[in-house]
N, C-alpha and C positions, 0 to 999 in steps of 0.2 A: 620893757624888761631889762633891768640892769645886768651886766655881765660881771659876776662877782670877782673873777680872776683879774679884772682891771683895777681892783682896789688893793693898794699896798697893805692896808690893814688886814684885809681878809687873807691875802696870801701869807702874810706874816703869821697870822693865827694858825693857818693850816700847817705851816712848816714847824711852828712851835709845838703843836700837838704831835706831829709826826716824830719829832726828836724825843719827846717824852715816851711815846710808844716804843721807840727804838731802845731806850734805856731799860724798859720793862720787858722787852720781847723774850729774852732768854729765860727769865723767871716764869713768864706765862707758859712758855713751851715746856719747861722742866716740870711744872706742876700739873700740866694738862688740865688746867682749871679755867673756868670762864673768867675773862679779864674784867672783873667788875670795876676796878679803878679806872680802866681805860674807857669803859662805857660811861662812867660818871664824867670823865673829861670830855667826851663827845657831847654829852648832855649840856654841860656848863659852857662849853665853847660855842654853842649854837650850831655845830656841824650835824647833830642828829636831826635837827629840824630845818636844815638849809633848803631842802627841796620843796618845802611847803610854799604854796603861792603867797604872795604878800598880803592879799585880802584876808587870809586866815592867819596872819601873823608871822609867816616864815620869811626867808630871804629871797624866795622866788628863783632859786638856782636853776640855770639852764642845764641841759644835758652835758654841754661842754664843761661847765663848772663841776658837775658831778664826776665826770671822767677824770678831770684834773685832780680833784681831791682824793679819789680812790687811788690814783697813781702815786700821789705823795704819801698818803697814809700807809700804803702797803710797803713803801720803802722803810717804814719804821717797824711795823708788825703786820704781817700778812693776815694772821688770824683775826685781829681786830678790824682791819680794813675790810675783810670779807663779811664779818658780821654787819658792819655799817653798810656795805654794798647791798646785802640782801634786804636790810631794812629799807633802803632807798627804793628797791623794787616794789615792796609792799605799799609804800607811801605813794608811789607813782600810780599804782593801780587804784588806790582809794581816790586819789586826786582826779584821775581821768574817768573812772567808771563808778565811783561811789555815789549813792543817792545824796541829795543836798543835806538831809537831816544827819546822815552819818558823817559827811564832810564837816559840817558845822560843829559836830560834837568831838570828832577825833583829831582833825588837822590842827586846830589851835593848840591842843595838848602836845601833839608831836612838835609843833613849832617851839613850844616852851622847853622842850627836852624832857618832858615828863612821861612820854609814851614811846617805848621802843617796841617795834612790831616785828614779830617772827612769822614764819610760814610753816604750814603743815600740808605738804603735797605728796610725801611718800606714804606708802601703805603696805602693810604685810600682805603678801600675795601678788602684788603688782609692781613692787619696787618703786623706782623713781620716775616711771613714765608719767609725764605731766598731765596729759590730756584725757586721762580716764580715772575712774574711781570705782571702788567696790562698795564701800560703806555709803549709806544714804541719809539724807535729812529726813527726820521723822516728824510728822505733823503733831503739834500740841495746840489745838485750837487755832489761833491766828499765828502762832509762833512755830519755830522749828527746834527740834532737839538734835544736838550733835553728839555722837559717840565715836570718837576717832582714835584708833590705835596705830601709831606711826613708829617704824623702826628707827627713824632718825629725825630729830628736830633740832636744828641748829640754834643754840642759844635759848632754847625753849623754857628752861627753868628760870630765866631772868626777864622774860618778855612781859610787857604790860598789855599786849594785845596780840591777836593771831589772825591771819588770813588762812582759811581752811578750805580745801576742795572736797566736795562730796557729790554723789548723785543727787539730782533734784528731789527725788522721792524714791520710795522702795520699789516702784514699778518701772522706773526709768532705766534706759540702757546705760552701760558703763561709760559711754561717750557723752551722755547728757549730764555734764558736770556743772555744778554751781560753785561760786566762790562766796564764802561768808566771812564776816568779821565778828570776832567775839573778844570781849574784854577779859583779861585774866581774872578780874575780880568776880566775873559772872560765870566762871567755870571752875571745875575741879580738875587738877592735873596730877598725874602720878607717873613719875619717872622710874625707869628700871635699867639695870645694866650699868656698866662703867664705860668710860671713854679713854682708852689708851691706844690711840692710833699711831701710825708712823709719823704723820705730819698734821698740820692744821689743828694742833692739840688744844689751842686756846678757844676754838669754836664750841667745845663741849657739846657735841651733837649726840645726845643720848636718846634712847627710845622713850616714848611718852604716850600715855593715854589721856585724852582730854574729853570732858563731857560738860555740856552746858546748853542753855537755851539762847536762841537768837531771834530777834524780831524781823519781820519782812524787810524793813529798811536797812538791815545789815547785810542783805544780799548785794554783792558788788558785781555790777553788770547785770544783764538779763538772766533770769533763772534758766539753767541748763545750757547757757552759752558762755561758759568760761573760756572756751577756745578763742573768742574775740578778745577777751582781756589778756590772754596769754600772748596772742600774736601781735597785739597793738601796744602792750605795756610790759608785761613780765619778761618775755623773751628778749625783746630788743634792749631794754634797760639792763637786764641781767647780763647779756653777752657783752654789751659795751663796758659796763663798769667792772664785771669780773675780769675781762681782758685787760682793762687798765690796771687793775690790782696786780695781776700776774706780771705784766710788763714793768710796773713800778718796782716790784720786789727784785726782779732780775736786773733792772737798771741800777738799783742801789748796790747790788753785789758787784756789778762791773765797775761802778765808780769807786768802790772800796778797793778793788784789786788794782785799778789804775793808780790810785793814790799811794798804795803800798809800793808798786813798782817804781814810782817816781821819788820815793823817800829813801833816806839812808838806812832804814830798817829792813829794806827788801832782802829776801833770801836770795841765795846765789842763783837759783833756778828761775828767778823772775827778773832777769836782766833786760831792761828796756831797749838795749842795743842789740839784742838777739833777734835774728830774723824769725826764729821759731816762735818766740814770745809775741812779737808784733803780728805775725801771721795769725796766730790763734786768737789774739785780741780782735783782729780784723774780722775773723769769722763770727765771733760772738756779736760784735757790733752789727754786722750784716743781718743776722737773724733778728735782732731787736729793732733795727731800722725798718725791716719789712713789716714787723708787727705794728710798729708805730704808724707807718704809712697806711696800712690797711685799717687800723683803728680810726685814724683821721678820716679816711674815705667813708667808712661805714657810719661814723658819727655825723658827717655832713649829710649823708643820704637820709638817715633817720630824722635829723633835725629839719631838713627840707620837706620831707613828707608830712611831718607834724605841722609845720608852719603853714602848709598849703592844703591841709586836710586830706591828704592822699593816704589810702590804707597801706599797711605794711605787709599784708598777707600775700602779695604777689610772689610767685615762685622765685624769680631772680633775687628778690629782696631777702626772702627766707634763706636761700642758698648763701647769700653774702653774709647774713648774720651768723649762720652756722659755720661758715668758713672762718670768720673772725674768731669765734670761740675756739675752734680746733687749732687754728694757726697760732693763736696766742698761748694756748695751753702747751702745745708741743715746742714752740720756739723758745719760750721763756724757760721751760725746764731744760731744754738742750743747752741754752746759754749758760745756766748755772752749772750744769754737768761739765761743760767744757772748761769753765773757770776752775772747778775742782781739779780737773786733770792738769790744768796749767799750773796751779799752785802746789800740787803734790800732796802727799800723805800728811806731812807735818802741819800744813797750814789749811789746806782746803778740805780735808776729809775728817779731821778730828774735831770733836766738839770742844768748846772752851777757848778757842783762839780768838783773836781780835776780829776776825772775819766771820760773818754769820752764814757762810756758804753751806755748811752741813745742815743747819736748820732750814734754810730757805730751799735747799735741794729736796728735803723731805716734804716741806709744805707744797712745793710746786708739783711734786709727784701726784698730788691729789687733783691737780687741775684737769687731767685727762679723765678722771673718774667723776668729777662733779658735773652731773648730767653727761653721761658717758660719751666720749668722742666716737666710739663705735656706733652708738645709736644715731648720733648726728650724721656721721658719714653715710650710714644706710639711708637715712632720710634724704640726704643730699643726692644720693644716687637715684632714689625713687623720684624725687622732684626733677632731676635732670631728664629721666626717661619721659616723665609726663610733659616736660617743657619742650620735648622733641629737639633738644640740642640747640636752642635758639640763641645761645651765646651769653656772654657776661654783660653785666650792667655797664653801660657806657660804650659797648663795642658794637660792631655791625653783626647782626644775627648771622649765624652760619648759613642759613637758608637763603640769604640775600647776597652772599659773597660770590 
């Protein structure tokens, strides 16, 4: 398997796309509209299909490649990068758990850039809890009928296909969740409400009702065992690439502030010879370095487990994945918040300046709410109690000290 980030041509393409996203980011944010032009650029550049394995026509990107691309794209436009990251989650699930007939039909189209996949996992009444569902698949002969009303579907109005969670049948428990793929052309979708959030405005995450029929080969993973798909694919890929996006957006802000401080255009309060300025920049760098290191550690762990066929469901691994998400969400936001404080009211806080701090601050505020940090911390505490304090990955268990 080739590592794409060793290719100068590939890296150049990613940076070129990111710069175009950067040029459009303010307009996307102001309109609070789906960035259709940006999606088209991801399609035509090959980045939408880069994670598809080579036998199905894709570039066969590694997880490390995917993390790199998310980090760079988010430096241009976090909303667009996040749409791309969520799409990569869905593609990974199809690639790892989809039935061969589904893979043969869908993955080549993803590789061509003609299929953008969104997900529907939220539900009225249960919110964003991933591993349960209230609506159920309804039997229609050999097929199933899906009728799903979700309060928030990211990019759903522009998706070419969907992965949807639902109870396996009407008699199943809420924890017996199946994951099914449905093509947009085979479904009716009705959006409702408007999308005027504080940040992440370009994701256009509106409420949607989707109805349609799916064949048995469109069930991804074993019926009723979506938990396996979530723990082995959706959660690790999501936490890795989301964290990379948040880090990349904050990194770009730091780079912009440093460049301003080193230029002749710098404001009086951003004097690079000031101990206060350098101290605050050091604090920002410290937080981002810690996220970068933990991201790298977790990426290596997940990659190693996948290469050697080891499951990711073990408690210490789940704790590390949750820790990454929470740490990246908190530290990336705190970094941009500190940069705004450093740059002051006139440059850091006001919209329309040459620095995107105000926009990225609002975007990163959503990071702690995107699969709530509170829910993850509660889960980590429960896992810690069940693990009986056995210690962190790579360390000596407390019980053996």
